[in-house]
mmCIF file as Biopython writes it, N, C-alpha, C and O atoms, coordinates in Angstrom:
data_model
#
loop_
_atom_site.group_PDB
_atom_site.id
_atom_site.type_symbol
_atom_site.label_atom_id
_atom_site.label_alt_id
_atom_site.label_comp_id
_atom_site.label_asym_id
_atom_site.label_entity_id
_atom_site.label_seq_id
_atom_site.pdbx_PDB_ins_code
_atom_site.Cartn_x
_atom_site.Cartn_y
_atom_site.Cartn_z
_atom_site.occupancy
_atom_site.B_iso_or_equiv
_atom_site.auth_seq_id
_atom_site.auth_asym_id
_atom_site.pdbx_PDB_model_num
ATOM 1   N N  . MET A ? 1  ? 118.985 0.439   -125.295 1.0 0.0 1  A 1 
ATOM 2   C CA . MET A ? 1  ? 118.062 1.544   -125.176 1.0 0.0 1  A 1 
ATOM 3   C C  . MET A ? 1  ? 116.835 1.057   -124.413 1.0 0.0 1  A 1 
ATOM 4   O O  . MET A ? 1  ? 116.085 0.211   -124.901 1.0 0.0 1  A 1 
ATOM 5   N N  . ASP A ? 2  ? 116.641 1.588   -123.235 1.0 0.0 2  A 1 
ATOM 6   C CA . ASP A ? 2  ? 115.555 1.138   -122.380 1.0 0.0 2  A 1 
ATOM 7   C C  . ASP A ? 2  ? 114.281 1.945   -122.534 1.0 0.0 2  A 1 
ATOM 8   O O  . ASP A ? 2  ? 113.251 1.579   -121.968 1.0 0.0 2  A 1 
ATOM 9   N N  . SER A ? 3  ? 114.327 3.030   -123.282 1.0 0.0 3  A 1 
ATOM 10  C CA . SER A ? 3  ? 113.144 3.878   -123.409 1.0 0.0 3  A 1 
ATOM 11  C C  . SER A ? 3  ? 112.132 3.270   -124.365 1.0 0.0 3  A 1 
ATOM 12  O O  . SER A ? 3  ? 112.456 2.414   -125.188 1.0 0.0 3  A 1 
ATOM 13  N N  . GLU A ? 4  ? 110.916 3.728   -124.234 1.0 0.0 4  A 1 
ATOM 14  C CA . GLU A ? 4  ? 109.852 3.284   -125.124 1.0 0.0 4  A 1 
ATOM 15  C C  . GLU A ? 4  ? 110.071 3.851   -126.512 1.0 0.0 4  A 1 
ATOM 16  O O  . GLU A ? 4  ? 110.668 4.918   -126.649 1.0 0.0 4  A 1 
ATOM 17  N N  . PRO A ? 5  ? 109.594 3.150   -127.565 1.0 0.0 5  A 1 
ATOM 18  C CA . PRO A ? 5  ? 109.695 3.700   -128.904 1.0 0.0 5  A 1 
ATOM 19  C C  . PRO A ? 5  ? 108.983 5.041   -128.977 1.0 0.0 5  A 1 
ATOM 20  O O  . PRO A ? 5  ? 107.996 5.269   -128.278 1.0 0.0 5  A 1 
ATOM 21  N N  . GLY A ? 6  ? 109.482 5.915   -129.816 1.0 0.0 6  A 1 
ATOM 22  C CA . GLY A ? 6  ? 108.888 7.233   -129.912 1.0 0.0 6  A 1 
ATOM 23  C C  . GLY A ? 6  ? 108.827 7.711   -131.340 1.0 0.0 6  A 1 
ATOM 24  O O  . GLY A ? 6  ? 109.034 6.947   -132.282 1.0 0.0 6  A 1 
ATOM 25  N N  . ALA A ? 7  ? 108.544 8.967   -131.482 1.0 0.0 7  A 1 
ATOM 26  C CA . ALA A ? 7  ? 108.381 9.576   -132.799 1.0 0.0 7  A 1 
ATOM 27  C C  . ALA A ? 7  ? 109.706 9.622   -133.538 1.0 0.0 7  A 1 
ATOM 28  O O  . ALA A ? 7  ? 110.774 9.395   -132.969 1.0 0.0 7  A 1 
ATOM 29  N N  . ILE A ? 8  ? 109.603 9.917   -134.795 1.0 0.0 8  A 1 
ATOM 30  C CA . ILE A ? 8  ? 110.790 10.076  -135.616 1.0 0.0 8  A 1 
ATOM 31  C C  . ILE A ? 8  ? 111.674 11.150  -134.996 1.0 0.0 8  A 1 
ATOM 32  O O  . ILE A ? 8  ? 111.201 12.229  -134.640 1.0 0.0 8  A 1 
ATOM 33  N N  . LEU A ? 9  ? 112.935 10.850  -134.873 1.0 0.0 9  A 1 
ATOM 34  C CA . LEU A ? 9  ? 113.873 11.803  -134.312 1.0 0.0 9  A 1 
ATOM 35  C C  . LEU A ? 9  ? 114.190 12.874  -135.344 1.0 0.0 9  A 1 
ATOM 36  O O  . LEU A ? 9  ? 114.204 12.605  -136.545 1.0 0.0 9  A 1 
ATOM 37  N N  . THR A ? 10 ? 114.441 14.069  -134.878 1.0 0.0 10 A 1 
ATOM 38  C CA . THR A ? 10 ? 114.791 15.139  -135.806 1.0 0.0 10 A 1 
ATOM 39  C C  . THR A ? 10 ? 116.297 15.312  -135.911 1.0 0.0 10 A 1 
ATOM 40  O O  . THR A ? 10 ? 116.775 16.033  -136.787 1.0 0.0 10 A 1 
ATOM 41  N N  . GLY A ? 11 ? 117.052 14.661  -135.030 1.0 0.0 11 A 1 
ATOM 42  C CA . GLY A ? 11 ? 118.501 14.789  -135.044 1.0 0.0 11 A 1 
ATOM 43  C C  . GLY A ? 11 ? 119.138 14.013  -136.185 1.0 0.0 11 A 1 
ATOM 44  O O  . GLY A ? 11 ? 118.500 13.178  -136.825 1.0 0.0 11 A 1 
ATOM 45  N N  . ARG A ? 12 ? 120.385 14.302  -136.421 1.0 0.0 12 A 1 
ATOM 46  C CA . ARG A ? 12 ? 121.142 13.607  -137.456 1.0 0.0 12 A 1 
ATOM 47  C C  . ARG A ? 12 ? 121.936 12.476  -136.826 1.0 0.0 12 A 1 
ATOM 48  O O  . ARG A ? 12 ? 122.448 12.607  -135.714 1.0 0.0 12 A 1 
ATOM 49  N N  . LEU A ? 13 ? 122.035 11.376  -137.537 1.0 0.0 13 A 1 
ATOM 50  C CA . LEU A ? 13 ? 122.790 10.218  -137.101 1.0 0.0 13 A 1 
ATOM 51  C C  . LEU A ? 13 ? 123.950 10.003  -138.063 1.0 0.0 13 A 1 
ATOM 52  O O  . LEU A ? 13 ? 123.782 10.118  -139.277 1.0 0.0 13 A 1 
ATOM 53  N N  . SER A ? 14 ? 125.120 9.692   -137.528 1.0 0.0 14 A 1 
ATOM 54  C CA . SER A ? 14 ? 126.266 9.447   -138.400 1.0 0.0 14 A 1 
ATOM 55  C C  . SER A ? 14 ? 126.058 8.140   -139.160 1.0 0.0 14 A 1 
ATOM 56  O O  . SER A ? 14 ? 125.313 7.262   -138.724 1.0 0.0 14 A 1 
ATOM 57  N N  . GLU A ? 15 ? 126.721 8.032   -140.287 1.0 0.0 15 A 1 
ATOM 58  C CA . GLU A ? 15 ? 126.593 6.811   -141.090 1.0 0.0 15 A 1 
ATOM 59  C C  . GLU A ? 15 ? 127.160 5.608   -140.349 1.0 0.0 15 A 1 
ATOM 60  O O  . GLU A ? 15 ? 126.698 4.485   -140.551 1.0 0.0 15 A 1 
ATOM 61  N N  . ALA A ? 16 ? 128.156 5.829   -139.491 1.0 0.0 16 A 1 
ATOM 62  C CA . ALA A ? 16 ? 128.750 4.730   -138.733 1.0 0.0 16 A 1 
ATOM 63  C C  . ALA A ? 16 ? 127.812 4.223   -137.639 1.0 0.0 16 A 1 
ATOM 64  O O  . ALA A ? 16 ? 127.913 3.068   -137.225 1.0 0.0 16 A 1 
ATOM 65  N N  . ASP A ? 17 ? 126.908 5.069   -137.172 1.0 0.0 17 A 1 
ATOM 66  C CA . ASP A ? 17 ? 126.011 4.710   -136.074 1.0 0.0 17 A 1 
ATOM 67  C C  . ASP A ? 17 ? 124.600 4.360   -136.526 1.0 0.0 17 A 1 
ATOM 68  O O  . ASP A ? 17 ? 123.700 4.235   -135.696 1.0 0.0 17 A 1 
ATOM 69  N N  . SER A ? 18 ? 124.394 4.200   -137.838 1.0 0.0 18 A 1 
ATOM 70  C CA . SER A ? 18 ? 123.035 3.975   -138.338 1.0 0.0 18 A 1 
ATOM 71  C C  . SER A ? 18 ? 123.044 3.057   -139.547 1.0 0.0 18 A 1 
ATOM 72  O O  . SER A ? 18 ? 124.092 2.721   -140.098 1.0 0.0 18 A 1 
ATOM 73  N N  . ILE A ? 19 ? 121.837 2.662   -139.942 1.0 0.0 19 A 1 
ATOM 74  C CA . ILE A ? 19 ? 121.648 1.775   -141.084 1.0 0.0 19 A 1 
ATOM 75  C C  . ILE A ? 19 ? 120.473 2.304   -141.899 1.0 0.0 19 A 1 
ATOM 76  O O  . ILE A ? 19 ? 119.522 2.853   -141.343 1.0 0.0 19 A 1 
ATOM 77  N N  . SER A ? 20 ? 120.541 2.140   -143.204 1.0 0.0 20 A 1 
ATOM 78  C CA . SER A ? 20 ? 119.470 2.639   -144.070 1.0 0.0 20 A 1 
ATOM 79  C C  . SER A ? 20 ? 118.174 1.869   -143.808 1.0 0.0 20 A 1 
ATOM 80  O O  . SER A ? 20 ? 118.190 0.749   -143.297 1.0 0.0 20 A 1 
ATOM 81  N N  . ILE A ? 21 ? 117.082 2.482   -144.161 1.0 0.0 21 A 1 
ATOM 82  C CA . ILE A ? 21 ? 115.765 1.838   -143.974 1.0 0.0 21 A 1 
ATOM 83  C C  . ILE A ? 21 ? 115.679 0.516   -144.752 1.0 0.0 21 A 1 
ATOM 84  O O  . ILE A ? 21 ? 115.264 -0.490  -144.176 1.0 0.0 21 A 1 
ATOM 85  N N  . PRO A ? 22 ? 116.056 0.482   -146.039 1.0 0.0 22 A 1 
ATOM 86  C CA . PRO A ? 22 ? 115.979 -0.805  -146.755 1.0 0.0 22 A 1 
ATOM 87  C C  . PRO A ? 22 ? 116.853 -1.898  -146.135 1.0 0.0 22 A 1 
ATOM 88  O O  . PRO A ? 22 ? 116.430 -3.051  -146.047 1.0 0.0 22 A 1 
ATOM 89  N N  . ARG A ? 23 ? 118.065 -1.547  -145.706 1.0 0.0 23 A 1 
ATOM 90  C CA . ARG A ? 23 ? 118.947 -2.548  -145.091 1.0 0.0 23 A 1 
ATOM 91  C C  . ARG A ? 23 ? 118.393 -3.004  -143.747 1.0 0.0 23 A 1 
ATOM 92  O O  . ARG A ? 23 ? 118.449 -4.190  -143.425 1.0 0.0 23 A 1 
ATOM 93  N N  . ALA A ? 24 ? 117.858 -2.069  -142.958 1.0 0.0 24 A 1 
ATOM 94  C CA . ALA A ? 24 ? 117.263 -2.428  -141.668 1.0 0.0 24 A 1 
ATOM 95  C C  . ALA A ? 24 ? 116.063 -3.345  -141.877 1.0 0.0 24 A 1 
ATOM 96  O O  . ALA A ? 24 ? 115.880 -4.315  -141.141 1.0 0.0 24 A 1 
ATOM 97  N N  . ALA A ? 25 ? 115.258 -3.040  -142.870 1.0 0.0 25 A 1 
ATOM 98  C CA . ALA A ? 25 ? 114.084 -3.878  -143.158 1.0 0.0 25 A 1 
ATOM 99  C C  . ALA A ? 25 ? 114.518 -5.303  -143.489 1.0 0.0 25 A 1 
ATOM 100 O O  . ALA A ? 25 ? 113.929 -6.262  -142.992 1.0 0.0 25 A 1 
ATOM 101 N N  . ARG A ? 26 ? 115.549 -5.445  -144.329 1.0 0.0 26 A 1 
ATOM 102 C CA . ARG A ? 26 ? 116.042 -6.792  -144.663 1.0 0.0 26 A 1 
ATOM 103 C C  . ARG A ? 26 ? 116.543 -7.517  -143.418 1.0 0.0 26 A 1 
ATOM 104 O O  . ARG A ? 26 ? 116.256 -8.701  -143.242 1.0 0.0 26 A 1 
ATOM 105 N N  . ARG A ? 27 ? 117.287 -6.828  -142.553 1.0 0.0 27 A 1 
ATOM 106 C CA . ARG A ? 27 ? 117.806 -7.448  -141.325 1.0 0.0 27 A 1 
ATOM 107 C C  . ARG A ? 27 ? 116.668 -7.904  -140.416 1.0 0.0 27 A 1 
ATOM 108 O O  . ARG A ? 27 ? 116.783 -8.913  -139.720 1.0 0.0 27 A 1 
ATOM 109 N N  . LEU A ? 28 ? 115.565 -7.149  -140.431 1.0 0.0 28 A 1 
ATOM 110 C CA . LEU A ? 28 ? 114.421 -7.473  -139.581 1.0 0.0 28 A 1 
ATOM 111 C C  . LEU A ? 28 ? 113.453 -8.450  -140.233 1.0 0.0 28 A 1 
ATOM 112 O O  . LEU A ? 28 ? 112.509 -8.913  -139.592 1.0 0.0 28 A 1 
ATOM 113 N N  . GLY A ? 29 ? 113.682 -8.764  -141.507 1.0 0.0 29 A 1 
ATOM 114 C CA . GLY A ? 29 ? 112.783 -9.664  -142.218 1.0 0.0 29 A 1 
ATOM 115 C C  . GLY A ? 29 ? 111.464 -8.998  -142.578 1.0 0.0 29 A 1 
ATOM 116 O O  . GLY A ? 29 ? 110.428 -9.659  -142.657 1.0 0.0 29 A 1 
ATOM 117 N N  . LEU A ? 30 ? 111.506 -7.679  -142.798 1.0 0.0 30 A 1 
ATOM 118 C CA . LEU A ? 30 ? 110.308 -6.907  -143.128 1.0 0.0 30 A 1 
ATOM 119 C C  . LEU A ? 30 ? 110.429 -6.302  -144.514 1.0 0.0 30 A 1 
ATOM 120 O O  . LEU A ? 30 ? 111.528 -6.152  -145.050 1.0 0.0 30 A 1 
ATOM 121 N N  . ASP A ? 31 ? 109.306 -5.965  -145.076 1.0 0.0 31 A 1 
ATOM 122 C CA . ASP A ? 31 ? 109.263 -5.169  -146.292 1.0 0.0 31 A 1 
ATOM 123 C C  . ASP A ? 31 ? 109.597 -3.729  -145.912 1.0 0.0 31 A 1 
ATOM 124 O O  . ASP A ? 31 ? 109.250 -3.282  -144.819 1.0 0.0 31 A 1 
ATOM 125 N N  . THR A ? 32 ? 110.264 -3.004  -146.801 1.0 0.0 32 A 1 
ATOM 126 C CA . THR A ? 32 ? 110.612 -1.609  -146.534 1.0 0.0 32 A 1 
ATOM 127 C C  . THR A ? 32 ? 109.375 -0.786  -146.209 1.0 0.0 32 A 1 
ATOM 128 O O  . THR A ? 32 ? 109.409 0.052   -145.307 1.0 0.0 32 A 1 
ATOM 129 N N  . TYR A ? 33 ? 108.289 -1.011  -146.926 1.0 0.0 33 A 1 
ATOM 130 C CA . TYR A ? 33 ? 107.038 -0.281  -146.688 1.0 0.0 33 A 1 
ATOM 131 C C  . TYR A ? 33 ? 106.538 -0.535  -145.262 1.0 0.0 33 A 1 
ATOM 132 O O  . TYR A ? 33 ? 106.074 0.387   -144.591 1.0 0.0 33 A 1 
ATOM 133 N N  . THR A ? 34 ? 106.634 -1.768  -144.809 1.0 0.0 34 A 1 
ATOM 134 C CA . THR A ? 34 ? 106.184 -2.115  -143.456 1.0 0.0 34 A 1 
ATOM 135 C C  . THR A ? 34 ? 107.006 -1.375  -142.419 1.0 0.0 34 A 1 
ATOM 136 O O  . THR A ? 34 ? 106.454 -0.845  -141.455 1.0 0.0 34 A 1 
ATOM 137 N N  . LEU A ? 35 ? 108.321 -1.333  -142.604 1.0 0.0 35 A 1 
ATOM 138 C CA . LEU A ? 35 ? 109.172 -0.618  -141.660 1.0 0.0 35 A 1 
ATOM 139 C C  . LEU A ? 35 ? 108.856 0.876   -141.647 1.0 0.0 35 A 1 
ATOM 140 O O  . LEU A ? 35 ? 108.829 1.499   -140.586 1.0 0.0 35 A 1 
ATOM 141 N N  . CYS A ? 36 ? 108.620 1.444   -142.819 1.0 0.0 36 A 1 
ATOM 142 C CA . CYS A ? 36 ? 108.253 2.866   -142.885 1.0 0.0 36 A 1 
ATOM 143 C C  . CYS A ? 36 ? 106.934 3.121   -142.168 1.0 0.0 36 A 1 
ATOM 144 O O  . CYS A ? 36 ? 106.773 4.150   -141.511 1.0 0.0 36 A 1 
ATOM 145 N N  . THR A ? 37 ? 106.010 2.210   -142.287 1.0 0.0 37 A 1 
ATOM 146 C CA . THR A ? 37 ? 104.729 2.332   -141.587 1.0 0.0 37 A 1 
ATOM 147 C C  . THR A ? 37 ? 104.940 2.302   -140.080 1.0 0.0 37 A 1 
ATOM 148 O O  . THR A ? 37 ? 104.312 3.072   -139.353 1.0 0.0 37 A 1 
ATOM 149 N N  . LEU A ? 38 ? 105.813 1.424   -139.604 1.0 0.0 38 A 1 
ATOM 150 C CA . LEU A ? 38 ? 106.110 1.358   -138.176 1.0 0.0 38 A 1 
ATOM 151 C C  . LEU A ? 38 ? 106.749 2.648   -137.680 1.0 0.0 38 A 1 
ATOM 152 O O  . LEU A ? 38 ? 106.502 3.070   -136.551 1.0 0.0 38 A 1 
ATOM 153 N N  . ILE A ? 39 ? 107.562 3.271   -138.511 1.0 0.0 39 A 1 
ATOM 154 C CA . ILE A ? 39 ? 108.164 4.557   -138.153 1.0 0.0 39 A 1 
ATOM 155 C C  . ILE A ? 39 ? 107.070 5.615   -138.065 1.0 0.0 39 A 1 
ATOM 156 O O  . ILE A ? 39 ? 107.032 6.389   -137.109 1.0 0.0 39 A 1 
ATOM 157 N N  . GLN A ? 40 ? 106.186 5.655   -139.050 1.0 0.0 40 A 1 
ATOM 158 C CA . GLN A ? 40 ? 105.101 6.641   -139.045 1.0 0.0 40 A 1 
ATOM 159 C C  . GLN A ? 40 ? 104.186 6.458   -137.850 1.0 0.0 40 A 1 
ATOM 160 O O  . GLN A ? 40 ? 103.664 7.437   -137.316 1.0 0.0 40 A 1 
ATOM 161 N N  . ARG A ? 41 ? 103.984 5.230   -137.424 1.0 0.0 41 A 1 
ATOM 162 C CA . ARG A ? 41 ? 103.119 4.933   -136.274 1.0 0.0 41 A 1 
ATOM 163 C C  . ARG A ? 41 ? 103.861 5.052   -134.947 1.0 0.0 41 A 1 
ATOM 164 O O  . ARG A ? 41 ? 103.324 4.708   -133.894 1.0 0.0 41 A 1 
ATOM 165 N N  . GLU A ? 42 ? 105.093 5.539   -135.004 1.0 0.0 42 A 1 
ATOM 166 C CA . GLU A ? 42 ? 105.910 5.794   -133.823 1.0 0.0 42 A 1 
ATOM 167 C C  . GLU A ? 42 ? 106.249 4.539   -133.032 1.0 0.0 42 A 1 
ATOM 168 O O  . GLU A ? 42 ? 106.396 4.598   -131.811 1.0 0.0 42 A 1 
ATOM 169 N N  . ARG A ? 43 ? 106.372 3.426   -133.700 1.0 0.0 43 A 1 
ATOM 170 C CA . ARG A ? 43 ? 106.784 2.181   -133.049 1.0 0.0 43 A 1 
ATOM 171 C C  . ARG A ? 43 ? 108.273 1.925   -133.231 1.0 0.0 43 A 1 
ATOM 172 O O  . ARG A ? 43 ? 108.870 1.116   -132.520 1.0 0.0 43 A 1 
ATOM 173 N N  . VAL A ? 44 ? 108.863 2.626   -134.196 1.0 0.0 44 A 1 
ATOM 174 C CA . VAL A ? 44 ? 110.296 2.530   -134.463 1.0 0.0 44 A 1 
ATOM 175 C C  . VAL A ? 44 ? 110.836 3.945   -134.583 1.0 0.0 44 A 1 
ATOM 176 O O  . VAL A ? 44 ? 110.237 4.797   -135.240 1.0 0.0 44 A 1 
ATOM 177 N N  . GLN A ? 45 ? 111.972 4.189   -133.943 1.0 0.0 45 A 1 
ATOM 178 C CA . GLN A ? 45 ? 112.600 5.507   -134.024 1.0 0.0 45 A 1 
ATOM 179 C C  . GLN A ? 45 ? 113.519 5.568   -135.237 1.0 0.0 45 A 1 
ATOM 180 O O  . GLN A ? 45 ? 114.210 4.599   -135.551 1.0 0.0 45 A 1 
ATOM 181 N N  . ALA A ? 46 ? 113.523 6.699   -135.907 1.0 0.0 46 A 1 
ATOM 182 C CA . ALA A ? 46 ? 114.398 6.920   -137.051 1.0 0.0 46 A 1 
ATOM 183 C C  . ALA A ? 46 ? 114.965 8.327   -136.958 1.0 0.0 46 A 1 
ATOM 184 O O  . ALA A ? 46 ? 114.438 9.175   -136.238 1.0 0.0 46 A 1 
ATOM 185 N N  . GLY A ? 47 ? 116.028 8.561   -137.680 1.0 0.0 47 A 1 
ATOM 186 C CA . GLY A ? 47 ? 116.657 9.872   -137.724 1.0 0.0 47 A 1 
ATOM 187 C C  . GLY A ? 47 ? 117.079 10.174  -139.146 1.0 0.0 47 A 1 
ATOM 188 O O  . GLY A ? 47 ? 116.680 9.482   -140.083 1.0 0.0 47 A 1 
ATOM 189 N N  . LEU A ? 48 ? 117.870 11.190  -139.300 1.0 0.0 48 A 1 
ATOM 190 C CA . LEU A ? 48 ? 118.353 11.587  -140.613 1.0 0.0 48 A 1 
ATOM 191 C C  . LEU A ? 48 ? 119.853 11.366  -140.708 1.0 0.0 48 A 1 
ATOM 192 O O  . LEU A ? 48 ? 120.594 11.618  -139.758 1.0 0.0 48 A 1 
ATOM 193 N N  . SER A ? 49 ? 120.287 10.893  -141.863 1.0 0.0 49 A 1 
ATOM 194 C CA . SER A ? 49 ? 121.718 10.763  -142.132 1.0 0.0 49 A 1 
ATOM 195 C C  . SER A ? 49 ? 122.248 12.140  -142.530 1.0 0.0 49 A 1 
ATOM 196 O O  . SER A ? 49 ? 121.459 13.053  -142.775 1.0 0.0 49 A 1 
ATOM 197 N N  . PRO A ? 50 ? 123.555 12.303  -142.597 1.0 0.0 50 A 1 
ATOM 198 C CA . PRO A ? 50 ? 124.113 13.577  -143.049 1.0 0.0 50 A 1 
ATOM 199 C C  . PRO A ? 50 ? 123.624 13.974  -144.449 1.0 0.0 50 A 1 
ATOM 200 O O  . PRO A ? 50 ? 123.565 15.159  -144.776 1.0 0.0 50 A 1 
ATOM 201 N N  . SER A ? 51 ? 123.277 12.980  -145.268 1.0 0.0 51 A 1 
ATOM 202 C CA . SER A ? 51 ? 122.780 13.280  -146.616 1.0 0.0 51 A 1 
ATOM 203 C C  . SER A ? 51 ? 121.283 13.587  -146.631 1.0 0.0 51 A 1 
ATOM 204 O O  . SER A ? 51 ? 120.737 13.933  -147.679 1.0 0.0 51 A 1 
ATOM 205 N N  . GLY A ? 52 ? 120.607 13.463  -145.469 1.0 0.0 52 A 1 
ATOM 206 C CA . GLY A ? 52 ? 119.195 13.798  -145.376 1.0 0.0 52 A 1 
ATOM 207 C C  . GLY A ? 52 ? 118.241 12.632  -145.548 1.0 0.0 52 A 1 
ATOM 208 O O  . GLY A ? 52 ? 117.027 12.830  -145.591 1.0 0.0 52 A 1 
ATOM 209 N N  . GLU A ? 53 ? 118.769 11.410  -145.647 1.0 0.0 53 A 1 
ATOM 210 C CA . GLU A ? 53 ? 117.911 10.230  -145.786 1.0 0.0 53 A 1 
ATOM 211 C C  . GLU A ? 53 ? 117.539 9.704   -144.403 1.0 0.0 53 A 1 
ATOM 212 O O  . GLU A ? 53 ? 118.317 9.829   -143.458 1.0 0.0 53 A 1 
ATOM 213 N N  . PHE A ? 54 ? 116.347 9.115   -144.285 1.0 0.0 54 A 1 
ATOM 214 C CA . PHE A ? 54 ? 115.952 8.505   -143.028 1.0 0.0 54 A 1 
ATOM 215 C C  . PHE A ? 54 ? 116.785 7.256   -142.801 1.0 0.0 54 A 1 
ATOM 216 O O  . PHE A ? 54 ? 117.006 6.465   -143.718 1.0 0.0 54 A 1 
ATOM 217 N N  . VAL A ? 55 ? 117.241 7.089   -141.579 1.0 0.0 55 A 1 
ATOM 218 C CA . VAL A ? 55 ? 118.029 5.931   -141.179 1.0 0.0 55 A 1 
ATOM 219 C C  . VAL A ? 55 ? 117.579 5.511   -139.785 1.0 0.0 55 A 1 
ATOM 220 O O  . VAL A ? 55 ? 116.873 6.241   -139.089 1.0 0.0 55 A 1 
ATOM 221 N N  . ILE A ? 56 ? 118.007 4.319   -139.403 1.0 0.0 56 A 1 
ATOM 222 C CA . ILE A ? 56 ? 117.710 3.802   -138.069 1.0 0.0 56 A 1 
ATOM 223 C C  . ILE A ? 56 ? 119.031 3.642   -137.333 1.0 0.0 56 A 1 
ATOM 224 O O  . ILE A ? 56 ? 119.990 3.088   -137.871 1.0 0.0 56 A 1 
ATOM 225 N N  . ALA A ? 57 ? 119.073 4.128   -136.103 1.0 0.0 57 A 1 
ATOM 226 C CA . ALA A ? 57 ? 120.280 3.988   -135.279 1.0 0.0 57 A 1 
ATOM 227 C C  . ALA A ? 57 ? 120.547 2.508   -135.025 1.0 0.0 57 A 1 
ATOM 228 O O  . ALA A ? 57 ? 119.617 1.714   -134.885 1.0 0.0 57 A 1 
ATOM 229 N N  . ASN A ? 58 ? 121.822 2.152   -134.965 1.0 0.0 58 A 1 
ATOM 230 C CA . ASN A ? 58 ? 122.186 0.762   -134.681 1.0 0.0 58 A 1 
ATOM 231 C C  . ASN A ? 58 ? 121.596 0.294   -133.362 1.0 0.0 58 A 1 
ATOM 232 O O  . ASN A ? 58 ? 121.201 -0.865  -133.242 1.0 0.0 58 A 1 
ATOM 233 N N  . GLU A ? 59 ? 121.528 1.172   -132.371 1.0 0.0 59 A 1 
ATOM 234 C CA . GLU A ? 59 ? 120.920 0.826   -131.071 1.0 0.0 59 A 1 
ATOM 235 C C  . GLU A ? 59 ? 119.448 0.452   -131.237 1.0 0.0 59 A 1 
ATOM 236 O O  . GLU A ? 59 ? 118.970 -0.495  -130.612 1.0 0.0 59 A 1 
ATOM 237 N N  . GLU A ? 60 ? 118.738 1.190   -132.073 1.0 0.0 60 A 1 
ATOM 238 C CA . GLU A ? 60 ? 117.317 0.909   -132.306 1.0 0.0 60 A 1 
ATOM 239 C C  . GLU A ? 60 ? 117.162 -0.421  -133.029 1.0 0.0 60 A 1 
ATOM 240 O O  . GLU A ? 60 ? 116.278 -1.210  -132.696 1.0 0.0 60 A 1 
ATOM 241 N N  . LEU A ? 61 ? 118.012 -0.673  -134.012 1.0 0.0 61 A 1 
ATOM 242 C CA . LEU A ? 61 ? 117.956 -1.941  -134.731 1.0 0.0 61 A 1 
ATOM 243 C C  . LEU A ? 61 ? 118.207 -3.101  -133.761 1.0 0.0 61 A 1 
ATOM 244 O O  . LEU A ? 61 ? 117.508 -4.113  -133.812 1.0 0.0 61 A 1 
ATOM 245 N N  . ASN A ? 62 ? 119.188 -2.958  -132.892 1.0 0.0 62 A 1 
ATOM 246 C CA . ASN A ? 62 ? 119.462 -4.010  -131.908 1.0 0.0 62 A 1 
ATOM 247 C C  . ASN A ? 62 ? 118.279 -4.227  -130.976 1.0 0.0 62 A 1 
ATOM 248 O O  . ASN A ? 62 ? 117.968 -5.363  -130.617 1.0 0.0 62 A 1 
ATOM 249 N N  . ARG A ? 63 ? 117.620 -3.147  -130.583 1.0 0.0 63 A 1 
ATOM 250 C CA . ARG A ? 63 ? 116.424 -3.259  -129.726 1.0 0.0 63 A 1 
ATOM 251 C C  . ARG A ? 63 ? 115.338 -4.062  -130.433 1.0 0.0 63 A 1 
ATOM 252 O O  . ARG A ? 63 ? 114.681 -4.908  -129.826 1.0 0.0 63 A 1 
ATOM 253 N N  . LEU A ? 64 ? 115.160 -3.790  -131.709 1.0 0.0 64 A 1 
ATOM 254 C CA . LEU A ? 64 ? 114.130 -4.483  -132.483 1.0 0.0 64 A 1 
ATOM 255 C C  . LEU A ? 64 ? 114.495 -5.950  -132.699 1.0 0.0 64 A 1 
ATOM 256 O O  . LEU A ? 64 ? 113.622 -6.817  -132.665 1.0 0.0 64 A 1 
ATOM 257 N N  . LEU A ? 65 ? 115.754 -6.226  -132.916 1.0 0.0 65 A 1 
ATOM 258 C CA . LEU A ? 65 ? 116.184 -7.605  -133.124 1.0 0.0 65 A 1 
ATOM 259 C C  . LEU A ? 65 ? 116.043 -8.439  -131.851 1.0 0.0 65 A 1 
ATOM 260 O O  . LEU A ? 65 ? 115.811 -9.646  -131.926 1.0 0.0 65 A 1 
ATOM 261 N N  . LYS A ? 66 ? 116.178 -7.815  -130.698 1.0 0.0 66 A 1 
ATOM 262 C CA . LYS A ? 66 ? 116.035 -8.521  -129.416 1.0 0.0 66 A 1 
ATOM 263 C C  . LYS A ? 66 ? 114.599 -8.923  -129.140 1.0 0.0 66 A 1 
ATOM 264 O O  . LYS A ? 66 ? 114.354 -9.846  -128.364 1.0 0.0 66 A 1 
ATOM 265 N N  . LYS A ? 67 ? 113.634 -8.234  -129.772 1.0 0.0 67 A 1 
ATOM 266 C CA . LYS A ? 67 ? 112.219 -8.544  -129.547 1.0 0.0 67 A 1 
ATOM 267 C C  . LYS A ? 67 ? 111.833 -9.882  -130.154 1.0 0.0 67 A 1 
ATOM 268 O O  . LYS A ? 67 ? 110.857 -10.494 -129.721 1.0 0.0 67 A 1 
ATOM 269 N N  . ASP A ? 68 ? 112.579 -10.346 -131.145 1.0 0.0 68 A 1 
ATOM 270 C CA . ASP A ? 68 ? 112.240 -11.600 -131.839 1.0 0.0 68 A 1 
ATOM 271 C C  . ASP A ? 68 ? 112.465 -12.817 -131.023 1.0 0.0 68 A 1 
ATOM 272 O O  . ASP A ? 68 ? 112.219 -13.929 -131.490 1.0 0.0 68 A 1 
#
């Protein structure tokens, strides 16, 4: 994903194409609260799972992992 980080997405993401916020935070070595703050500040993109929970697309997680 070459685009700049943006606001929380309103679209739905499939469970196969996304990861939960707590799991993404662990993969990134962050506290869940910190990751949620980054989403609110529009530094990380998030979407909704079919169940209505916020999730992060696998592409976004990979983008964040490459920054390290």
